[in-house]
TORPA-4810 file (N, C-alpha, C, O; in nm, 3 decimals):
<nodes>
NODE_1_11.930_-7.148_27.221_11.985_-7.018_27.255_12.062_-6.963_27.137_12.117_-7.038_27.057_X
NODE_2_12.067_-6.831_27.127_12.147_-6.769_27.024_12.209_-6.640_27.077_12.156_-6.576_27.168_X
NODE_3_12.322_-6.603_27.017_12.391_-6.477_27.046_12.408_-6.406_26.913_12.452_-6.466_26.815_X
NODE_4_12.372_-6.277_26.911_12.379_-6.203_26.786_12.449_-6.069_26.809_12.390_-5.977_26.866_X
NODE_5_12.575_-6.056_26.766_12.642_-5.927_26.774_12.591_-5.837_26.661_12.545_-5.887_26.559_X
NODE_6_12.599_-5.704_26.679_12.555_-5.614_26.573_12.638_-5.487_26.572_12.697_-5.448_26.673_X
NODE_7_12.642_-5.423_26.456_12.711_-5.296_26.437_12.636_-5.218_26.331_12.593_-5.275_26.230_X
NODE_8_12.619_-5.087_26.353_12.544_-5.005_26.260_12.601_-4.864_26.258_12.648_-4.815_26.361_X
NODE_9_12.596_-4.800_26.144_12.634_-4.660_26.128_12.507_-4.585_26.093_12.427_-4.632_26.011_X
NODE_10_12.488_-4.467_26.154_12.366_-4.392_26.127_12.386_-4.243_26.139_12.488_-4.196_26.189_X
NODE_11_12.286_-4.168_26.094_12.286_-4.022_26.104_12.201_-3.982_26.224_12.103_-4.048_26.256_X
NODE_12_12.241_-3.873_26.290_12.174_-3.829_26.412_12.148_-3.679_26.404_12.235_-3.603_26.362_X
NODE_13_12.029_-3.637_26.445_11.995_-3.495_26.459_11.945_-3.476_26.601_11.857_-3.549_26.647_X
NODE_14_11.999_-3.378_26.671_11.971_-3.362_26.814_11.825_-3.336_26.845_11.769_-3.404_26.931_X
NODE_15_11.761_-3.242_26.781_11.624_-3.207_26.816_11.617_-3.165_26.961_11.702_-3.088_27.007_X
NODE_16_11.517_-3.214_27.035_11.502_-3.181_27.178_11.571_-3.282_27.269_11.562_-3.272_27.391_X
NODE_17_11.641_-3.381_27.210_11.704_-3.488_27.288_11.848_-3.457_27.325_11.894_-3.343_27.319_X
NODE_18_11.916_-3.562_27.365_12.055_-3.554_27.409_12.146_-3.513_27.294_12.127_-3.558_27.181_X
NODE_19_12.246_-3.428_27.321_12.346_-3.389_27.222_12.455_-3.497_27.220_12.535_-3.506_27.313_X
NODE_20_12.458_-3.577_27.114_12.558_-3.684_27.104_12.688_-3.638_27.039_12.781_-3.717_27.025_X
NODE_21_12.697_-3.510_27.000_12.824_-3.453_26.961_12.859_-3.455_26.814_12.955_-3.389_26.773_X
NODE_22_12.786_-3.529_26.731_12.818_-3.536_26.589_12.698_-3.595_26.514_12.617_-3.666_26.572_X
NODE_23_12.690_-3.564_26.386_12.580_-3.617_26.304_12.600_-3.764_26.267_12.503_-3.834_26.238_X
NODE_24_12.725_-3.811_26.269_12.754_-3.950_26.238_12.773_-4.027_26.368_12.857_-3.991_26.450_X
NODE_25_12.695_-4.133_26.386_12.699_-4.212_26.509_12.715_-4.360_26.476_12.675_-4.406_26.369_X
NODE_26_12.773_-4.433_26.568_12.796_-4.576_26.553_12.729_-4.650_26.667_12.736_-4.608_26.782_X
NODE_27_12.665_-4.761_26.635_12.602_-4.843_26.739_12.662_-4.983_26.733_12.671_-5.043_26.626_X
NODE_28_12.702_-5.034_26.848_12.748_-5.172_26.857_12.674_-5.237_26.972_12.640_-5.172_27.070_X
NODE_29_12.649_-5.366_26.959_12.572_-5.431_27.064_12.577_-5.582_27.056_12.641_-5.641_26.970_X
NODE_30_12.507_-5.641_27.151_12.500_-5.785_27.163_12.360_-5.824_27.209_12.305_-5.764_27.301_X
NODE_31_12.303_-5.923_27.143_12.170_-5.975_27.179_12.184_-6.121_27.219_12.250_-6.198_27.150_X
NODE_32_12.123_-6.158_27.329_12.121_-6.296_27.377_11.975_-6.337_27.386_11.894_-6.271_27.451_X
NODE_33_11.940_-6.447_27.319_11.801_-6.485_27.315_11.777_-6.634_27.309_11.869_-6.715_27.303_X
NODE_34_11.649_-6.666_27.311_11.604_-6.805_27.304_11.493_-6.814_27.200_11.401_-6.732_27.201_X
NODE_35_11.501_-6.913_27.111_11.395_-6.937_27.014_11.316_-7.059_27.057_11.372_-7.168_27.074_X
NODE_36_11.186_-7.041_27.074_11.097_-7.150_27.114_11.066_-7.240_26.994_11.094_-7.203_26.880_X
NODE_37_11.011_-7.357_27.019_10.984_-7.455_26.913_10.886_-7.403_26.808_10.887_-7.450_26.695_X
NODE_38_10.800_-7.306_26.844_10.705_-7.248_26.748_10.761_-7.123_26.679_10.685_-7.048_26.617_X
NODE_39_10.892_-7.100_26.690_10.966_-6.991_26.626_10.948_-6.855_26.695_11.002_-6.756_26.647_X
NODE_40_10.873_-6.848_26.805_10.870_-6.724_26.882_11.005_-6.707_26.951_11.072_-6.806_26.981_X
NODE_41_11.044_-6.583_26.974_11.174_-6.555_27.036_11.160_-6.455_27.150_11.078_-6.364_27.146_X
NODE_42_11.243_-6.475_27.252_11.256_-6.379_27.363_11.405_-6.350_27.376_11.488_-6.442_27.375_X
NODE_43_11.439_-6.223_27.390_11.581_-6.189_27.399_11.602_-6.062_27.480_11.509_-5.985_27.503_X
NODE_44_11.725_-6.042_27.521_11.768_-5.920_27.586_11.888_-5.868_27.507_11.974_-5.946_27.466_X
NODE_45_11.894_-5.737_27.486_12.001_-5.680_27.404_12.059_-5.557_27.475_11.986_-5.483_27.541_X
NODE_46_12.189_-5.537_27.460_12.257_-5.419_27.512_12.329_-5.353_27.395_12.399_-5.420_27.319_X
NODE_47_12.312_-5.221_27.380_12.375_-5.146_27.272_12.445_-5.022_27.327_12.402_-4.964_27.426_X
NODE_48_12.554_-4.983_27.262_12.625_-4.859_27.294_12.629_-4.775_27.167_12.666_-4.823_27.060_X
NODE_49_12.592_-4.647_27.180_12.593_-4.553_27.068_12.696_-4.446_27.099_12.698_-4.390_27.209_X
NODE_50_12.782_-4.416_27.001_12.884_-4.313_27.020_12.929_-4.262_26.885_12.904_-4.324_26.782_X
NODE_51_12.998_-4.146_26.885_13.051_-4.094_26.759_13.198_-4.131_26.740_13.264_-4.076_26.651_X
NODE_52_13.251_-4.221_26.821_13.389_-4.269_26.810_13.490_-4.156_26.819_13.598_-4.162_26.759_X
NODE_53_13.455_-4.051_26.893_13.542_-3.934_26.916_13.574_-3.855_26.789_13.677_-3.788_26.783_X
NODE_54_13.487_-3.861_26.688_13.508_-3.777_26.570_13.449_-3.638_26.590_13.475_-3.548_26.511_X
NODE_55_13.370_-3.620_26.696_13.316_-3.489_26.731_13.388_-3.431_26.852_13.466_-3.500_26.918_X
NODE_56_13.360_-3.303_26.880_13.422_-3.240_26.998_13.375_-3.305_27.127_13.452_-3.321_27.222_X
NODE_57_13.248_-3.344_27.129_13.191_-3.415_27.245_13.159_-3.557_27.203_13.125_-3.583_27.088_X
NODE_58_13.170_-3.649_27.298_13.136_-3.788_27.271_13.077_-3.850_27.398_13.139_-3.936_27.460_X
NODE_59_12.956_-3.806_27.438_12.899_-3.858_27.562_12.852_-4.002_27.553_12.851_-4.073_27.654_X
NODE_60_12.814_-4.047_27.434_12.764_-4.183_27.418_12.630_-4.204_27.487_12.583_-4.119_27.563_X
NODE_61_12.570_-4.317_27.459_12.443_-4.355_27.519_12.432_-4.507_27.515_12.482_-4.571_27.422_X
NODE_62_12.369_-4.563_27.615_12.349_-4.707_27.620_12.201_-4.739_27.624_12.121_-4.661_27.676_X
NODE_63_12.165_-4.854_27.568_12.027_-4.902_27.576_12.028_-5.048_27.620_12.116_-5.125_27.582_X
NODE_64_11.929_-5.083_27.699_11.906_-5.220_27.739_11.763_-5.252_27.696_11.669_-5.185_27.738_X
NODE_65_11.747_-5.353_27.611_11.618_-5.383_27.551_11.574_-5.526_27.581_11.657_-5.617_27.589_X
NODE_66_11.444_-5.544_27.596_11.384_-5.677_27.602_11.297_-5.691_27.478_11.211_-5.607_27.454_X
NODE_67_11.318_-5.796_27.401_11.244_-5.819_27.278_11.164_-5.949_27.288_11.212_-6.049_27.342_X
NODE_68_11.043_-5.946_27.235_10.964_-6.068_27.220_10.909_-6.065_27.079_10.837_-5.972_27.042_X
NODE_69_10.941_-6.167_26.999_10.901_-6.170_26.858_10.806_-6.287_26.833_10.827_-6.398_26.882_X
NODE_70_10.702_-6.259_26.757_10.605_-6.361_26.716_10.606_-6.366_26.564_10.579_-6.264_26.500_X
NODE_71_10.636_-6.481_26.503_10.639_-6.489_26.358_10.498_-6.471_26.300_10.399_-6.516_26.358_X
NODE_72_10.491_-6.405_26.185_10.362_-6.380_26.122_10.317_-6.498_26.037_10.204_-6.500_25.989_X
NODE_73_10.404_-6.595_26.018_10.368_-6.720_25.951_10.306_-6.703_25.816_10.368_-6.645_25.726_X
NODE_74_10.184_-6.752_25.799_10.116_-6.755_25.670_10.056_-6.623_25.625_9.990_-6.622_25.521_X
NODE_75_10.073_-6.514_25.695_10.012_-6.389_25.656_10.061_-6.337_25.522_9.987_-6.266_25.453_X
NODE_76_10.184_-6.371_25.483_10.242_-6.316_25.361_10.271_-6.422_25.256_10.360_-6.402_25.174_X
NODE_77_10.199_-6.533_25.257_10.220_-6.638_25.158_10.143_-6.608_25.033_10.148_-6.686_24.937_X
</nodes>
């Protein structure tokens, strides 16, 4: 089992999507997963995105993700 916290800063443009209130956004999250003996991984992750109240609006957004990773092994040797 593994736990992986994460933090990221990014730029955002609204387009046709949700107005997050500012061009600068921050994402923080936590991933909990399991690595199998053949190096494949299955995990679930939760992230929160917000502008940390640097904009007039700060509605934020959350994501819940399921990840399954398969190593490419010898493809790039």
